[in-house]
N, C-alpha and C positions, 0 to 999 in steps of 0.2 A: 504494500500500500504506500502511496506517495505521502510525503510529509504534509501535514495540514497547516494552513495558516492559523493565526491566533483565533479568528472568528469561528472557523470550522471546528477547531479543537474545543473551544469554549461551548459551542452549541452541542457537541457530543457529550461533554461533561454534564451540561444542564439536562440533556436527555437521560443520561445514566442516573443522575440524582433524582429526577422526577419519577423514573421508573423503579427506583430501588428504595428510596428513603420515604418515610411517612411525610405527608404534606407539610405539617408544621415544621419539622426539621429541615425539609427541603427548602422552604422559603428562607429560613435562617442561614442556609449555606450559600444562597445565590450571590451574596456580596463577596464571597471569597472564591468564586469560580476562577478569576485570574490567578489567585494564589495556587489553586489546584493545578492549573496549567503549568505554572512555574515549577511546582513540585514534580509533575510528571516529566517535563522536559529536562529537569536536572538529573533525572534517572533514566535518560536516553529513550524516552517514549516521545515520538514525534507525530504520532497519529493514533486515533482511537477508531477502530472499525465499528460498524453497526453491531448492535447486540445480536447474538445468535438465538437467545431466548430472553424473555422478560427479565431485565436487570443483570444479565450476565453477558459480558463482552465475548468471552470464549478464548481469550488469551490470558493465561494464568498470571503472567507478570502484571498486566494492566489491571485485571480484576483485583489482584492483591494490593496493588498500589492505590487504587481508588477506594478500596475498603479501608486501608490504613489511613488514608487522608480523612475519610469520613469519621473513623473512630477517634482520630485526634481532634476532631471538631465537636465531639459530644460534650454535654455538660459534665463538669468535674465530678459530680457525685456518681454519674453513670460510668465514667472512665475508671474511677476507683473500684467500682463493683465488678467490672469486667476487664481488669488490667491484663489478665493472663492472655486473652485472645489478641490484644494489641501487641503484647510482647512476642507472641508466636508469629504474628504477621511481620513484625520487624525482622525477626530471624529469617523468615521465608524470603523476604524481599531484599535481604542483605543491606538494609538501611544501617545496620550495625552487625558486627560478627556475633554469632550465637554466644551466649554466656559460657565462660570457661574456655573459649577458643582463642582468646587473645593472649599471646605470651606475656609473662610478667617481666617487667624491666629488670635487667641485671644491675646489681649495685657494685 
């Protein structure tokens, strides 16, 4: 798939948000769609294909990154309640190395 320009990518993000996230949360996220685009582009995603089924893009990396972005934008109390799934997504997407995998500095 060819790289998308900013408008096309943001439209794809909006479509994903509206098809995946409850309406109240989706409206709250609309202001940060440009931030989501920057988040994805920083992780080498330059286009979002149309969903293969409702709410799922079908490319694991993109699905995981969109879900991670969404989880990072949930209310603090909910993030604390479900922190484990956010940690697992970070490990899957290599936003950071899995715990215990970083060598300790030599003294």
